[in-house]
PADREN-903445 format. One record per residue (C-alpha): residue number from 1; residue in three letters; x, y, z. Coordinates in nm, 3 decimals, always signed. Example, Ala and Ser with C-alpha at 12.3 -4.5 7.8 and 13.67 -1.06 7.14 Angstrom:
<atoms>
<atom n="1" res="ALA" c1="+1.230" c2="-0.450" c3="+0.780"/>
<atom n="2" res="SER" c1="+1.367" c2="-0.106" c3="+0.714"/>
</atoms>
This chain:
<atoms>
<atom n="1" res="MET" c1="+7.070" c2="+5.281" c3="-0.080"/>
<atom n="2" res="VAL" c1="+6.777" c2="+5.161" c3="+0.126"/>
<atom n="3" res="ASP" c1="+6.557" c2="+5.141" c3="-0.182"/>
<atom n="4" res="LYS" c1="+6.814" c2="+4.927" c3="-0.365"/>
<atom n="5" res="ASN" c1="+6.839" c2="+4.694" c3="-0.068"/>
<atom n="6" res="ASP" c1="+6.458" c2="+4.664" c3="-0.053"/>
<atom n="7" res="ALA" c1="+6.439" c2="+4.585" c3="-0.424"/>
<atom n="8" res="LEU" c1="+6.714" c2="+4.327" c3="-0.390"/>
<atom n="9" res="SER" c1="+6.535" c2="+4.167" c3="-0.093"/>
<atom n="10" res="ARG" c1="+6.210" c2="+4.144" c3="-0.291"/>
<atom n="11" res="GLU" c1="+6.390" c2="+3.982" c3="-0.584"/>
<atom n="12" res="ILE" c1="+6.553" c2="+3.730" c3="-0.352"/>
<atom n="13" res="ASP" c1="+6.217" c2="+3.649" c3="-0.188"/>
<atom n="14" res="GLU" c1="+6.048" c2="+3.605" c3="-0.524"/>
<atom n="15" res="GLU" c1="+6.329" c2="+3.379" c3="-0.643"/>
<atom n="16" res="LEU" c1="+6.303" c2="+3.168" c3="-0.328"/>
<atom n="17" res="ARG" c1="+5.927" c2="+3.138" c3="-0.367"/>
<atom n="18" res="ARG" c1="+5.969" c2="+3.040" c3="-0.732"/>
<atom n="19" res="GLU" c1="+6.223" c2="+2.775" c3="-0.637"/>
<atom n="20" res="LYS" c1="+5.987" c2="+2.638" c3="-0.371"/>
<atom n="21" res="LEU" c1="+5.699" c2="+2.624" c3="-0.615"/>
<atom n="22" res="GLU" c1="+5.914" c2="+2.446" c3="-0.871"/>
<atom n="23" res="LYS" c1="+6.021" c2="+2.191" c3="-0.614"/>
<atom n="24" res="LEU" c1="+5.660" c2="+2.142" c3="-0.501"/>
<atom n="25" res="TRP" c1="+5.548" c2="+2.099" c3="-0.860"/>
<atom n="26" res="GLU" c1="+5.823" c2="+1.846" c3="-0.926"/>
<atom n="27" res="GLN" c1="+5.710" c2="+1.650" c3="-0.621"/>
<atom n="28" res="TYR" c1="+5.332" c2="+1.685" c3="-0.642"/>
<atom n="29" res="GLY" c1="+5.257" c2="+1.821" c3="-0.988"/>
<atom n="30" res="THR" c1="+5.154" c2="+1.480" c3="-1.119"/>
<atom n="31" res="TYR" c1="+4.904" c2="+1.439" c3="-0.838"/>
<atom n="32" res="VAL" c1="+4.759" c2="+1.783" c3="-0.897"/>
<atom n="33" res="LEU" c1="+4.712" c2="+1.708" c3="-1.264"/>
<atom n="34" res="GLY" c1="+4.560" c2="+1.372" c3="-1.178"/>
<atom n="35" res="ALA" c1="+4.317" c2="+1.528" c3="-0.934"/>
<atom n="36" res="ALA" c1="+4.218" c2="+1.792" c3="-1.186"/>
<atom n="37" res="ALA" c1="+4.165" c2="+1.529" c3="-1.453"/>
<atom n="38" res="ALA" c1="+3.960" c2="+1.319" c3="-1.211"/>
<atom n="39" res="LEU" c1="+3.744" c2="+1.620" c3="-1.129"/>
<atom n="40" res="VAL" c1="+3.685" c2="+1.691" c3="-1.497"/>
<atom n="41" res="LEU" c1="+3.598" c2="+1.327" c3="-1.561"/>
<atom n="42" res="ALA" c1="+3.364" c2="+1.317" c3="-1.260"/>
<atom n="43" res="VAL" c1="+3.177" c2="+1.626" c3="-1.372"/>
<atom n="44" res="GLY" c1="+3.159" c2="+1.500" c3="-1.727"/>
<atom n="45" res="GLY" c1="+3.056" c2="+1.153" c3="-1.614"/>
<atom n="46" res="TYR" c1="+2.779" c2="+1.293" c3="-1.392"/>
<atom n="47" res="GLN" c1="+2.646" c2="+1.501" c3="-1.680"/>
<atom n="48" res="VAL" c1="+2.647" c2="+1.197" c3="-1.907"/>
<atom n="49" res="TYR" c1="+2.476" c2="+0.989" c3="-1.636"/>
<atom n="50" res="GLU" c1="+2.205" c2="+1.252" c3="-1.583"/>
<atom n="51" res="GLN" c1="+2.149" c2="+1.279" c3="-1.957"/>
<atom n="52" res="ARG" c1="+2.121" c2="+0.903" c3="-1.996"/>
<atom n="53" res="LYS" c1="+1.893" c2="+0.887" c3="-1.693"/>
<atom n="54" res="LYS" c1="+1.659" c2="+1.145" c3="-1.843"/>
<atom n="55" res="SER" c1="+1.668" c2="+0.968" c3="-2.178"/>
<atom n="56" res="PHE" c1="+1.598" c2="+0.632" c3="-2.012"/>
<atom n="57" res="ALA" c1="+1.303" c2="+0.775" c3="-1.820"/>
<atom n="58" res="ALA" c1="+1.166" c2="+0.939" c3="-2.133"/>
<atom n="59" res="GLU" c1="+1.187" c2="+0.614" c3="-2.329"/>
<atom n="60" res="ASN" c1="+1.006" c2="+0.419" c3="-2.058"/>
<atom n="61" res="GLY" c1="+0.752" c2="+0.694" c3="-2.017"/>
<atom n="62" res="ALA" c1="+0.676" c2="+0.673" c3="-2.388"/>
<atom n="63" res="ARG" c1="+0.642" c2="+0.293" c3="-2.365"/>
<atom n="64" res="TYR" c1="+0.410" c2="+0.325" c3="-2.067"/>
<atom n="65" res="ASP" c1="+0.192" c2="+0.587" c3="-2.237"/>
<atom n="66" res="ALA" c1="+0.170" c2="+0.366" c3="-2.544"/>
<atom n="67" res="ALA" c1="+0.061" c2="+0.071" c3="-2.328"/>
<atom n="68" res="VAL" c1="-0.211" c2="+0.281" c3="-2.161"/>
<atom n="69" res="THR" c1="-0.336" c2="+0.388" c3="-2.502"/>
<atom n="70" res="LEU" c1="-0.358" c2="+0.022" c3="-2.607"/>
<atom n="71" res="ILE" c1="-0.559" c2="-0.054" c3="-2.292"/>
<atom n="72" res="GLU" c1="-0.800" c2="+0.227" c3="-2.372"/>
<atom n="73" res="GLN" c1="-0.836" c2="+0.081" c3="-2.721"/>
<atom n="74" res="SER" c1="-0.913" c2="-0.263" c3="-2.569"/>
<atom n="75" res="LYS" c1="-0.603" c2="-0.412" c3="-2.732"/>
<atom n="76" res="THR" c1="-0.530" c2="-0.617" c3="-2.424"/>
<atom n="77" res="ASP" c1="-0.271" c2="-0.858" c3="-2.564"/>
<atom n="78" res="GLU" c1="-0.064" c2="-0.580" c3="-2.717"/>
<atom n="79" res="ALA" c1="-0.097" c2="-0.374" c3="-2.399"/>
<atom n="80" res="GLN" c1="+0.030" c2="-0.662" c3="-2.185"/>
<atom n="81" res="LYS" c1="+0.330" c2="-0.703" c3="-2.413"/>
<atom n="82" res="ALA" c1="+0.409" c2="-0.330" c3="-2.392"/>
<atom n="83" res="LEU" c1="+0.373" c2="-0.333" c3="-2.014"/>
<atom n="84" res="SER" c1="+0.603" c2="-0.633" c3="-1.990"/>
<atom n="85" res="GLU" c1="+0.868" c2="-0.435" c3="-2.178"/>
<atom n="86" res="VAL" c1="+0.834" c2="-0.153" c3="-1.926"/>
<atom n="87" res="LEU" c1="+0.873" c2="-0.403" c3="-1.641"/>
<atom n="88" res="ALA" c1="+1.180" c2="-0.555" c3="-1.803"/>
<atom n="89" res="SER" c1="+1.344" c2="-0.214" c3="-1.841"/>
<atom n="90" res="GLY" c1="+1.415" c2="-0.190" c3="-1.469"/>
<atom n="91" res="HIS" c1="+1.285" c2="+0.167" c3="-1.424"/>
<atom n="92" res="ALA" c1="+1.135" c2="+0.152" c3="-1.074"/>
<atom n="93" res="GLY" c1="+0.872" c2="+0.423" c3="-1.116"/>
<atom n="94" res="TYR" c1="+0.727" c2="+0.312" c3="-1.449"/>
<atom n="95" res="ALA" c1="+0.763" c2="-0.055" c3="-1.354"/>
<atom n="96" res="SER" c1="+0.534" c2="-0.001" c3="-1.056"/>
<atom n="97" res="LEU" c1="+0.278" c2="+0.177" c3="-1.271"/>
<atom n="98" res="ALA" c1="+0.299" c2="-0.101" c3="-1.527"/>
<atom n="99" res="GLN" c1="+0.225" c2="-0.357" c3="-1.255"/>
<atom n="100" res="LEU" c1="-0.085" c2="-0.166" c3="-1.150"/>
<atom n="101" res="GLN" c1="-0.206" c2="-0.159" c3="-1.510"/>
<atom n="102" res="LEU" c1="-0.144" c2="-0.533" c3="-1.544"/>
<atom n="103" res="ALA" c1="-0.345" c2="-0.600" c3="-1.229"/>
<atom n="104" res="GLY" c1="-0.627" c2="-0.391" c3="-1.373"/>
<atom n="105" res="ILE" c1="-0.623" c2="-0.597" c3="-1.692"/>
<atom n="106" res="HIS" c1="-0.649" c2="-0.918" c3="-1.490"/>
<atom n="107" res="LEU" c1="-0.942" c2="-0.784" c3="-1.289"/>
<atom n="108" res="LYS" c1="-1.131" c2="-0.676" c3="-1.602"/>
<atom n="109" res="ALA" c1="-1.073" c2="-1.023" c3="-1.747"/>
<atom n="110" res="ASN" c1="-1.213" c2="-1.183" c3="-1.428"/>
<atom n="111" res="ARG" c1="-0.876" c2="-1.323" c3="-1.320"/>
<atom n="112" res="PRO" c1="-0.869" c2="-1.214" c3="-0.954"/>
<atom n="113" res="GLN" c1="-0.595" c2="-1.459" c3="-0.855"/>
<atom n="114" res="ASP" c1="-0.362" c2="-1.322" c3="-1.123"/>
<atom n="115" res="ALA" c1="-0.439" c2="-0.969" c3="-1.009"/>
<atom n="116" res="LEU" c1="-0.379" c2="-1.073" c3="-0.648"/>
<atom n="117" res="ALA" c1="-0.036" c2="-1.212" c3="-0.740"/>
<atom n="118" res="VAL" c1="+0.060" c2="-0.881" c3="-0.903"/>
<atom n="119" res="PHE" c1="-0.061" c2="-0.676" c3="-0.606"/>
<atom n="120" res="GLU" c1="+0.120" c2="-0.901" c3="-0.358"/>
<atom n="121" res="ALA" c1="+0.446" c2="-0.870" c3="-0.551"/>
<atom n="122" res="LEU" c1="+0.414" c2="-0.492" c3="-0.575"/>
<atom n="123" res="ALA" c1="+0.328" c2="-0.456" c3="-0.205"/>
<atom n="124" res="THR" c1="+0.658" c2="-0.620" c3="-0.110"/>
<atom n="125" res="SER" c1="+0.874" c2="-0.464" c3="-0.381"/>
<atom n="126" res="PRO" c1="+1.182" c2="-0.293" c3="-0.232"/>
<atom n="127" res="SER" c1="+1.203" c2="-0.043" c3="-0.518"/>
<atom n="128" res="ALA" c1="+0.839" c2="+0.068" c3="-0.535"/>
<atom n="129" res="ASP" c1="+0.714" c2="+0.400" c3="-0.401"/>
<atom n="130" res="ALA" c1="+0.568" c2="+0.382" c3="-0.048"/>
<atom n="131" res="ASP" c1="+0.223" c2="+0.506" c3="-0.154"/>
<atom n="132" res="ILE" c1="+0.204" c2="+0.258" c3="-0.441"/>
<atom n="133" res="LYS" c1="+0.308" c2="-0.025" c3="-0.208"/>
<atom n="134" res="THR" c1="+0.035" c2="+0.070" c3="+0.039"/>
<atom n="135" res="PHE" c1="-0.223" c2="+0.089" c3="-0.238"/>
<atom n="136" res="ALA" c1="-0.120" c2="-0.256" c3="-0.362"/>
<atom n="137" res="LEU" c1="-0.142" c2="-0.393" c3="-0.006"/>
<atom n="138" res="LEU" c1="-0.498" c2="-0.264" c3="+0.032"/>
<atom n="139" res="GLN" c1="-0.604" c2="-0.401" c3="-0.306"/>
<atom n="140" res="ALA" c1="-0.462" c2="-0.743" c3="-0.217"/>
<atom n="141" res="ALA" c1="-0.649" c2="-0.737" c3="+0.115"/>
<atom n="142" res="ALA" c1="-0.973" c2="-0.645" c3="-0.062"/>
<atom n="143" res="LEU" c1="-0.934" c2="-0.940" c3="-0.298"/>
<atom n="144" res="ARG" c1="-0.881" c2="-1.175" c3="-0.004"/>
<atom n="145" res="LEU" c1="-1.181" c2="-1.062" c3="+0.201"/>
<atom n="146" res="GLY" c1="-1.379" c2="-1.362" c3="+0.315"/>
<atom n="147" res="GLN" c1="-1.095" c2="-1.600" c3="+0.226"/>
<atom n="148" res="ALA" c1="-0.798" c2="-1.500" c3="+0.437"/>
<atom n="149" res="ASP" c1="-0.789" c2="-1.546" c3="+0.812"/>
<atom n="150" res="PHE" c1="-0.906" c2="-1.234" c3="+0.997"/>
<atom n="151" res="THR" c1="-0.596" c2="-1.227" c3="+1.217"/>
<atom n="152" res="GLU" c1="-0.373" c2="-1.231" c3="+0.909"/>
<atom n="153" res="LEU" c1="-0.557" c2="-0.938" c3="+0.751"/>
<atom n="154" res="GLN" c1="-0.551" c2="-0.754" c3="+1.083"/>
<atom n="155" res="ASN" c1="-0.175" c2="-0.791" c3="+1.113"/>
<atom n="156" res="ARG" c1="-0.121" c2="-0.660" c3="+0.762"/>
<atom n="157" res="LEU" c1="-0.371" c2="-0.374" c3="+0.769"/>
<atom n="158" res="LYS" c1="-0.333" c2="-0.250" c3="+1.126"/>
<atom n="159" res="PRO" c1="-0.018" c2="-0.039" c3="+1.061"/>
<atom n="160" res="VAL" c1="-0.197" c2="+0.144" c3="+0.780"/>
<atom n="161" res="ALA" c1="-0.525" c2="+0.176" c3="+0.972"/>
<atom n="162" res="GLU" c1="-0.347" c2="+0.332" c3="+1.270"/>
<atom n="163" res="GLY" c1="-0.138" c2="+0.565" c3="+1.054"/>
<atom n="164" res="SER" c1="-0.213" c2="+0.918" c3="+0.941"/>
<atom n="165" res="THR" c1="-0.203" c2="+0.875" c3="+0.564"/>
<atom n="166" res="ALA" c1="-0.504" c2="+0.907" c3="+0.337"/>
<atom n="167" res="TRP" c1="-0.508" c2="+0.527" c3="+0.306"/>
<atom n="168" res="ARG" c1="-0.619" c2="+0.486" c3="+0.670"/>
<atom n="169" res="PHE" c1="-0.986" c2="+0.516" c3="+0.576"/>
<atom n="170" res="GLN" c1="-0.974" c2="+0.228" c3="+0.331"/>
<atom n="171" res="ALA" c1="-0.764" c2="+0.020" c3="+0.571"/>
<atom n="172" res="ARG" c1="-1.014" c2="+0.067" c3="+0.856"/>
<atom n="173" res="GLU" c1="-1.306" c2="-0.005" c3="+0.628"/>
<atom n="174" res="LEU" c1="-1.138" c2="-0.324" c3="+0.510"/>
<atom n="175" res="LEU" c1="-1.062" c2="-0.428" c3="+0.868"/>
<atom n="176" res="GLY" c1="-1.420" c2="-0.366" c3="+0.972"/>
<atom n="177" res="THR" c1="-1.555" c2="-0.555" c3="+0.671"/>
<atom n="178" res="ALA" c1="-1.321" c2="-0.848" c3="+0.739"/>
<atom n="179" res="ALA" c1="-1.436" c2="-0.859" c3="+1.102"/>
<atom n="180" res="PHE" c1="-1.800" c2="-0.849" c3="+0.989"/>
<atom n="181" res="LYS" c1="-1.748" c2="-1.138" c3="+0.750"/>
<atom n="182" res="ALA" c1="-1.573" c2="-1.332" c3="+1.028"/>
<atom n="183" res="GLY" c1="-1.869" c2="-1.275" c3="+1.262"/>
<atom n="184" res="LYS" c1="-1.664" c2="-1.050" c3="+1.492"/>
<atom n="185" res="PHE" c1="-1.922" c2="-0.776" c3="+1.526"/>
<atom n="186" res="ASP" c1="-1.755" c2="-0.596" c3="+1.817"/>
<atom n="187" res="ASP" c1="-1.429" c2="-0.568" c3="+1.622"/>
<atom n="188" res="ALA" c1="-1.621" c2="-0.454" c3="+1.316"/>
<atom n="189" res="ARG" c1="-1.799" c2="-0.178" c3="+1.507"/>
<atom n="190" res="ALA" c1="-1.472" c2="-0.067" c3="+1.668"/>
<atom n="191" res="GLN" c1="-1.327" c2="-0.003" c3="+1.323"/>
<atom n="192" res="LEU" c1="-1.632" c2="+0.127" c3="+1.137"/>
<atom n="193" res="THR" c1="-1.825" c2="+0.342" c3="+1.387"/>
<atom n="194" res="PRO" c1="-1.551" c2="+0.608" c3="+1.433"/>
<atom n="195" res="LEU" c1="-1.540" c2="+0.655" c3="+1.056"/>
<atom n="196" res="LEU" c1="-1.899" c2="+0.780" c3="+1.059"/>
<atom n="197" res="ALA" c1="-1.796" c2="+1.073" c3="+1.279"/>
<atom n="198" res="ASP" c1="-1.480" c2="+1.152" c3="+1.082"/>
<atom n="199" res="PRO" c1="-1.549" c2="+1.440" c3="+0.841"/>
<atom n="200" res="GLU" c1="-1.267" c2="+1.322" c3="+0.613"/>
<atom n="201" res="THR" c1="-1.417" c2="+0.979" c3="+0.550"/>
<atom n="202" res="PRO" c1="-1.506" c2="+0.950" c3="+0.178"/>
<atom n="203" res="ARG" c1="-1.878" c2="+0.962" c3="+0.102"/>
<atom n="204" res="ALA" c1="-1.877" c2="+0.631" c3="-0.085"/>
<atom n="205" res="ALA" c1="-1.715" c2="+0.463" c3="+0.216"/>
<atom n="206" res="LEU" c1="-1.982" c2="+0.606" c3="+0.449"/>
<atom n="207" res="ASP" c1="-2.257" c2="+0.445" c3="+0.241"/>
<atom n="208" res="ARG" c1="-2.090" c2="+0.104" c3="+0.257"/>
<atom n="209" res="ILE" c1="-2.020" c2="+0.136" c3="+0.631"/>
<atom n="210" res="GLN" c1="-2.383" c2="+0.221" c3="+0.705"/>
<atom n="211" res="LEU" c1="-2.496" c2="-0.087" c3="+0.514"/>
<atom n="212" res="ILE" c1="-2.263" c2="-0.311" c3="+0.717"/>
<atom n="213" res="LEU" c1="-2.367" c2="-0.156" c3="+1.050"/>
<atom n="214" res="ALA" c1="-2.734" c2="-0.197" c3="+0.953"/>
<atom n="215" res="ALA" c1="-2.674" c2="-0.561" c3="+0.864"/>
<atom n="216" res="MET" c1="-2.511" c2="-0.624" c3="+1.204"/>
<atom n="217" res="ALA" c1="-2.796" c2="-0.447" c3="+1.386"/>
<atom n="218" res="SER" c1="-3.047" c2="-0.661" c3="+1.199"/>
<atom n="219" res="ALA" c1="-2.856" c2="-0.978" c3="+1.285"/>
<atom n="220" res="ASP" c1="-2.839" c2="-0.880" c3="+1.653"/>
<atom n="221" res="ALA" c1="-3.212" c2="-0.801" c3="+1.655"/>
<atom n="222" res="GLY" c1="-3.288" c2="-1.142" c3="+1.507"/>
<atom n="223" res="LYS" c1="-3.086" c2="-1.315" c3="+1.776"/>
<atom n="224" res="THR" c1="-3.260" c2="-1.116" c3="+2.051"/>
<atom n="225" res="ALA" c1="-3.607" c2="-1.204" c3="+1.918"/>
<atom n="226" res="ALA" c1="-3.524" c2="-1.572" c3="+1.889"/>
<atom n="227" res="ALA" c1="-3.377" c2="-1.601" c3="+2.239"/>
<atom n="228" res="PRO" c1="-3.708" c2="-1.585" c3="+2.447"/>
<atom n="229" res="ALA" c1="-3.882" c2="-1.837" c3="+2.225"/>
<atom n="230" res="ALA" c1="-3.595" c2="-2.077" c3="+2.269"/>
<atom n="231" res="THR" c1="-3.629" c2="-2.069" c3="+2.650"/>
<atom n="232" res="VAL" c1="-4.001" c2="-2.162" c3="+2.666"/>
<atom n="233" res="PRO" c1="-4.018" c2="-2.516" c3="+2.819"/>
<atom n="234" res="GLN" c1="-4.195" c2="-2.774" c3="+2.610"/>
<atom n="235" res="THR" c1="-4.413" c2="-3.028" c3="+2.796"/>
<atom n="236" res="PRO" c1="-4.343" c2="-3.384" c3="+2.683"/>
<atom n="237" res="ALA" c1="-4.634" c2="-3.559" c3="+2.517"/>
<atom n="238" res="LYS" c1="-4.645" c2="-3.837" c3="+2.775"/>
<atom n="239" res="GLU" c1="-4.700" c2="-3.585" c3="+3.054"/>
<atom n="240" res="GLN" c1="-4.996" c2="-3.416" c3="+2.883"/>
<atom n="241" res="THR" c1="-5.268" c2="-3.621" c3="+3.066"/>
<atom n="242" res="SER" c1="-5.618" c2="-3.494" c3="+3.134"/>
<atom n="243" res="THR" c1="-5.728" c2="-3.430" c3="+3.492"/>
<atom n="244" res="PRO" c1="-5.998" c2="-3.676" c3="+3.602"/>
<atom n="245" res="PRO" c1="-6.332" c2="-3.515" c3="+3.687"/>
<atom n="246" res="ALA" c1="-6.403" c2="-3.472" c3="+4.055"/>
<atom n="247" res="GLU" c1="-6.662" c2="-3.702" c3="+4.201"/>
<atom n="248" res="THR" c1="-6.994" c2="-3.539" c3="+4.292"/>
<atom n="249" res="PRO" c1="-7.136" c2="-3.593" c3="+4.640"/>
<atom n="250" res="ALA" c1="-7.412" c2="-3.802" c3="+4.499"/>
<atom n="251" res="GLN" c1="-7.171" c2="-4.033" c3="+4.327"/>
<atom n="252" res="GLY" c1="-6.964" c2="-4.060" c3="+4.639"/>
<atom n="253" res="GLY" c1="-7.277" c2="-4.168" c3="+4.838"/>
<atom n="254" res="LYS" c1="-7.326" c2="-4.462" c3="+4.614"/>
</atoms>
């Protein structure tokens, strides 16, 4: 009798649960289906997006490689057209590389102002990689050495020079060179001298730094040698009179 009661209780419980589920489904089944459909669409959409993204990158990579090949073949006009297509595509990574190649073309063609414009635009691009932006900033500063105000270059290069990236060596060298060209020898030495003791300073940079420091030492030596000569008093011509001979006793007797 107990077993029959237990079986009946289980059947009643199952029936109640089934009725509850049916009621829940009637109330929320549409939302459940909608959520499931949305999840399927989201997953499918993400996969499509990733596939298109990879395809887009591959297409622009192929365009960029073709442009580089044209540059190597000295087909400058065709290369510029191909690079412009990469820029127009909107792919941030390849667009930045295309800008660097365009700047290189301008420099080889002796168009420094055009190259400067490209570097300046890339240095302030919000979508460019940080390292590429820093490189473009340094190249723009190098092109403006001797033309831009020293304070302006200092403000732009100081954050890089005081940083810890590999670009700090070039930034300090540029700052020191700019100070040298502006006649600010103390500022130049403050930037360049520590680089001589830094084992990570590139060898080519060390050679250039030593030349600048030698030039400043020579200039200082020239100023020191000229200073004493400049302080020697010159006797005016009208004061250069001869001393009259002293009278002899015999002459005085007369």
